[in-house]
N, C-alpha and C positions, 0 to 999 in steps of 0.2 A: 708215279704218275697219278695214281688214284688219290693219293694223299694231297697232291697239288690241286687236283680238281675240286676236292672237298674244301680245301682252304679258300679257293677262288669263289666257289658257290657261297660259302659262309660269309666271306667278306662282302660279296655283292649284296646278299640278303641284309647284312648289317647296315650297309650304306642306304639301302632302300627304306629300311625301318626308320633310320635317323632322319632322312629327308622327309618322310611322311609325317613324322612327329613334329618337325619344324614347320611343315606346311600347316598342320592342324593348329599349332601354337600361333602361327601368323594369322590364320583365319579367326582364331579365338580373340586375339588382341584387336584385330580390325573390327570384329563384331562388337566387342566391348566398347571400343572408342566410339563407334558409330552410335551405340545406344546412349552413351554419355553425352554426345553431341546433340542427340535428339532431346534429351532432358534439358540441356542448356538452352536450346532453341525455344522449347515450350515455356521455360522459366522466363526467358526474355520477352516472350509474347505477353506473359502475365505482367511484367514490369511496365511494358509499353501501355497496356490496357489500363493499369492503375494510374499512370501519369495522365492518361486521357480522361480519367474519371469514370471509366466503365468498370466498377469494382466487381460486379457479379461475374463478368467474363474473366476478369483478372483472377478471381478466386477459383474459377473453373480451371484455368490454366495452371495455377499453382498446385491445385489438387491433382491435376493430371500429371504434372512433373513428379510429384511425390510418389504416385502410384506406378508410374512408368519404370522407375529404377529406384526402389526403396533403399538399396545399399549405397546409393550415390550420396556424396556430401550435399548435393542440391536438394535432397528430399526433406531434411529438417529445415533448411532455409526456406523452402517452398511452404512448409507448414506454418512457419512464423510469418511469412509474407501474407499468407491467406488471412491470418489473424489480424495483422496490421491493416490490411485492406478493409476489413469489416470495421475496425476501430476508426479508421480515417473518415468514415462516413456515418459515424455514430450508431452503427449496428453492434451495440455493446454485448448483447446476449450471444450473438453469433461469434463475436471475437472471443468471448469467454469460453464458448464451447470448443473452438479451435485450439485455444491455449491449454485447456484441460486435457484435450486429446494429445497435444504435443508433449506434455509432461508425463503422460502414461507411456507413450511410445519411445520418447527420447529422454529418459530420466537422468542421464549423465552427459547430456550435450553441453558444449562449451558456452552456449548462449542462454543458459538457464536464468542468468541474472536478468536478461532482457525479457524473457517469458514471464517471470514473476512480476517484474516492474509493469509490463503491459497489462497483466491481469489486475494489478492494483489500480492502474489508471482506468481500466474498463469499469471497475466498480466505483471509483472516485468520481468519474464524470456523471454518475447517476445520482449523486447526493443532491438533494433538494434543500432541506434545512433540518434543524434539530428536532422538529416536531413530527417528521415523517418516519417511515419505516427505517429501522436501524440496520437492516441486512446489508445494504450497500456500504454504509459507514464502517461496519465491523469487518466486512470482507476486505475492503480497501486497506484498512489498518493491518489486517492479518498478512496480506501479501507484501505490503510495503515493509512490514517488520521483518519478513523473511529476507528481503533484499538487504536491509540494514544489517541484520545479524550474520548472514552467510556470504554477502558480497560487499563488505564495508569499504573497500578501496576502489569502488567503481563510481562513475558519474551518476548512475542510477540511485545509488545509496544516498547521495547528497540531496537529490530532489525528493526521494522517498522520506527522508528524515524531516524535511521541510513540510511535506504534506501530512505526515503523522502528527506534527504539532498543530496543524490546522484542524485535523480530524479530532484531536483531543479537545480543542476549543469547542468544536461542534458537540461532542459528547458531554462536555461540562455544561454547555448552554442548555442542553436537553435536561440535565439533572436539575439545574437552577429553575428552568421553566416548570418542571413538575413539582419541585420543592415549593415554589411560590403558590402553586395551586393548592397543595396540602396546607400551606400556611393560612391561606384565606379560608379554607374549610375547617381550620383548627384541628387538623389531624397531625398532632405534634410529633408523634413517633415517626410517621411516614416522612414528614418534612425533614426531621433530623437526619434520617437515613440518607435522604437525597443530598443534603448539604454536606454530610460527612463524606459521601462518595467523592464529591468534588475536591474536598480538602485532602483526602487520602490518596486518590488515584490521578487527579488532574491538578496537582499543586502548582505546576508551572504555567497554567493558563490564566487568562485575564479575569476569570470568574472566581478565583480563589478568595479575593478580598470580600466580595459580596457573600460568598458561602460562609466565611468566618463571621461576618456581621450577622447573618441570618441565624447562625447557631447561638450567638450572644442573645439575640432577640428572643428566640424560642425558649432557650433555657431560663432566661430571666422571667419570661411570661409564665412559665409553669412552676416557678419558684425554686429552681435549681441554680441559685446565685453563684455558687462556687464553680460550677461548670461554665456558667456565663462568663465569669472572670477569667477562667483559663483561656477561653477562645478570644476574649478581649485583649489579653496580654499578648497572645500570639499575633493578633491583628496589629496591635500597637508596635510590637517589636519589628515586624516586617514591612508595615505600610503606614508609617506615621503621618505621611502627607496625604493619605487617601481620604476621599469623601466618606468611605465606609467606616474609617476610623472615627470621624466626627459623629457619624450616626450612632456608632456603638457608645461613644462617650455620652451622647444624649439619653441613651437607655438608662445609664446610672445617674445622670444629673438631669432631672426633669426641667430645671430652669434654664438649661443651656440653649434650647431652641428659642425661648423668649428673649434671651439676652444676645442672641447671635447677631442680629442686625445692629445693635448698639456697639458690639465689639467686632465689627467687620474685619478689621486688621487682626490677624491671628496673634493672640497673646502668647508671649514666650513661655509663660508659666503653665500653659495648657497641658503640655506633656507631663510635667511634674505633678500637676493636680490630678490628671487622669490616672497616673501610676499610683498616687496616694489612695485613690478610691479602690484600687485592686489589692492593696496590702492587707 
């Protein structure tokens, strides 16, 4: 009898413990779901505010959603949306700050490609022209290059590659601009260094032809004829129909400019004659 009572008491206690644990588990799940729903509601408020054009309230809501439940998948989404909200209204510095914070907190997030791309855009939109501060140009190129190298099969990489080419044009233009200045001041070595930078680092840009011609011009002026010929050959090989090709030709043949109007139609023997000057 005593044994039966003990078994009954133990069985009753076991059922009580199990039911309590289930109740606690249910309460925990309900609480967790409730918090997740709260985050979603706050996030949606942010989206609605962004669509209405109230970006500061939108950012406030996105930040609130991130803080409310940091472990939720909505947290990193909210951080990215805060950055985008700033970017959409040209608050580039704020967008950059949000994105840099995102990269520190979520270094392995699945949307890193977008974060780096938006960082690149935030700097890219600040580019004025080649004569201004280089920081925005170089930073934009840095982040677009990360997208191209690490996320090559994304739509962001395609646009990043296009923008890097435009950035290289801008950087090459700056080198040409400074090179011309040194050329006017007869600072030959400084001019050569600038034009060489274009030829060596930005050879696919539209400024390569001029850089090659300027090198012909500078080297010929300071008496280094063989160096001038080397760059003239390179120019002739790659850009035979270029105006810079004709300008380089006139460096070696001083009578060319005088006879140019009389020989308006390009002589077929021009290329052969030019090559013979370089032999």
